[in-house]
C-alpha positions, 0 to 999 in steps of 0.5 A: 253499782247504782241499783235503784232502790224504792223508798220504804217510807211513806209520808203524805205530800203537802200542798206545793211540795213533792213527796221526797219519800214515797216516789216510785222508781218508775216515776223517776224514769218518766221525767222526760215524758211529755207533760202529764194532763191533770186527772179529771176523776174526782177533780172537784174533791181533789180541789176542795181537799187541797184548799181544805188543807190550807183552811184547816190552819184556820179551823177555829174561825171556819167552825165559829163562823156558821154559828155567828152567821146563824145568830145574825140571820136570826136577829134579822128575820125576827124583826118583821114579827116584832114589827107585826106585833107593834102594828097589830097589838100596839098601834091598832089598839093604841097601846104605847106600852106594847110599842115601847116594850117590843121596840126595845126588844128590836133595838137590843136584838139589832145591837146584838146582831151588829156586834155579832156581825162585826165579829164575823167580819173580822174572822172572815177577813182574817181567814180569807187573807191568810188563806190567800197568803198561804195558797200564794206561798204554796203556788210560788213554792211549786213554781220554784220546783218547775223546770225551765220547760214547765215555766216556758209552757205556762209563760211567766206573764200567766204565772204572775196572773195566777199568783195575783189575780187568780188567787185574789178571786179564790180568796174573795170566795172564801171571804164571801162564803164566811159572810154570805154564803151561809147567811143567804140560805139561812135567811131564806129558810127562816123567812120561809118558815116564819111566812108559812107559820103566819099564813100558809096560803099567802106563803105559796105566793112567795114560794112560787117566785123561788124556783123561777129566780133559781132557773134564771140564775142557773141558765144565765151563769151557765152561759157566762162561765166560758167567758170567765176563763177567756177573761183571765187569758186575756189578762195573761196576754195583757200582762205579757205585753206589759212585761215584754215592753218594760223588760225591753224598754231600752230597745224600744226607745233606741229604735223609737218604737213607742207608738208601735208598742203603745198600739200593741198595748191598746190592741191587747187592752181593747181585746180584754175590754171586749171580753169583759163586756161580753161576760158582763152583758151576760151576768148583769141580766141576772138583776133585771130578772130578779127586779122583775120577779121581786116587783111581781111578787110584791104585787101579788102578795099585796093583792092577795094579802089585801083581800085577806085583810079586808075579809078579816083572815089576815091582820094589817101587821101580818101583811106588813111582815109578809112584805118584809119577809118577801124582801128578805127572801129576794135579797137572800136570793140575790146575794146567793146569785152574786156568790154563785157568780163569784164562785163561777168566776173563781172556778176558772181561776181555780182551774188555772191554779190547780193546773200549776199545782198538779204539774209534775216537774220534769226534773226531780230527784231520782231514787238515788238522788233522794239518798243523797249519798254522793258528793263532788270531790274532784270535778271529773266530767265525762259525756257519753254519747249524749244527745238532747232536744228541747221539749216539743222540739222536732230534732236533737240540738245535740247529737252523740256528744262524748268527751272526757275532762280531767279534774282541774282542767280549764276547757274552752267550748267554742263554735258558731252561733246556734251550735248548742254550746249553752245547751250542752253545759246546762246538762251538767247541773241538770237544768235540763236532762239528756234525751239519750246517753249519760253525763258522769261526774266523778264516776257517778251519773248526774242523775244519782246526785241530789239535785241540791248537792249537785248544783251547790258544787257547780258554779254558773255564770250564765250568758244573760247576767241576772242581778236582783234588787238589793245591795251589791253585797246581797247579790254577791251573797247569792253565791254564799249566803253566810259569806263575810265581807272579807270574803265578798271583797276577795271574790270581787277582787278576783273578778275584777269588780272591787275597783268599780264597786269602791268608786260608788259612794256606798261601796258594797252597800250600793243599792241596785235596781231590778236587774242591775239597771244602774250598772253597765254590761261589763260591770254586771258580768264581773259581779256575776262571776264574783257571785259564782266564785264565792261558792268555791265550786268544784266545777265552774261554768262561764257561759260567754261571761266576759264578752262585755269586758275588754281583753286586758281585764279578761286576762286579769280575770283569767289569771286570777281565776287560776290562782283562786280556783286551784283544782277547780274544773273550769268550762268557758264558752268563748269566741275569743282566740286568746281565751282558747289559747290559755285553756288546757283543752278546747271542744269545738261544736258544729251544728250540735255535734263535736267537730274537734277536741284537743289542746290548742296546739293540736287543733291548730295542726288538725282542725280546719275550723279552729284554724279559721277562728285563729286566723281571723282573729289574728288578722283582726288583732 
């Protein structure tokens, strides 16, 4: 019935997106395998191809920039020739007309070079900023496609660094490439050409300095490159410390651990400092080497050129132009070495960015899912011998789970802490994929559903309540972006949230801080329930989502849910016996396996585990 069909369409995948048409069936089968390592073959070509896809959007600027740079370089390298003309034919011969005429040419050429350079600066800035923005969007889009497993693998702090610091380095390379990468070799080539044209013998003294500098720069950068990657890793660690501290700041202050956290931050910051110093110590050695070679070259040219001037083989103005050309050549080499150093540092960042872009998400639409043929209409759920383990886990957290939930039933899931209740329900919307067995909804395996369609019909209120910066109405509309205010208010009333929302001066327009920091735990839970209800899903999963509200409020929420949802299938993870008693069926988990399944009355007679839960809470009440 669910025969896999290969897709005949062929479309070129875009950067940051998965190709939804040319994926082979066997690739879908591999989704539970370990992470694929990036292919090393032709890695440089692959890297440039991905970046070029973005740069093509700015092709006009990229193509125009070399011509602008050529004009600027030409304007700068002809100046020493004019200077030699002024000295030799104007100053030495006391001819002011030559000085005036050639000086005017120099001013006009300088102005032209300046205007062209300003235009190139604008184009390079526009292109580099646009490139960084587009690359950041592509990387963020790819992160959205990754499953929980991949995000845990990279760590949120590292992903933040890659989206900010690493991309900024790549953006800087684009900027420098359009301004100096072409300019430096062009000025170098033109300066050497004019020097050789003026005096080939003296030019050998200048040209001899070039390979010395090139070899020195290469050796220094080769030794410093490994430290660039380590610096970025230390930034990751520092970001992780800051992120963890700010998220858990209430715990830190409650336990008076500010000094401990400060010391941990200082230790991480000092490790970053030491690594930056190591990298800097190697890189800064480039400049003394270049300064030494520059000074020695100037001395050599003045000594050799001075003898040629005395012997009449060379004019004074030509010697002055030689010194100017020497300065231009060595400045070009210095700029080129800075660009190479920047590229080397950016190369480490580029590898980290490509690592994310090249990662194949472990949770993808199967060939059947791509066809998007199935819809959840009833909400019937069946687990068939389901086992599950987390990636890199040594043992299964769920083993041989089998049960059947009829459409419209309310099912309570209970068990001790660590019995994998949350893991089990997260398999239903394919937040994770099963290791073995099969989950079927309305007679169709969950892997045959389109992921977007599957999750759009399953409402989830997770154990950890997450809200976003914005108004209360904005947060509730996450469940249904086009919801009207009346729909939002109705869902809030069902979740027992309308009362406290209206107590705020701005009501539903009240601004929430990050994570809903200006709300209590119970208020956040009720908003998350209302958000899920707005979707009016066919299946609703409540993962211990009323633990922070009192029993009376929870009872009102349950009664409202029954009226609001009607024939929706509801799974409730709970530890409260009153909630279990109101369910149509109870699933008891124990150490990753099913201990018992049945109605509250049946389990009270047959399950010792359920009787213990029942009796303990009856005694407490």
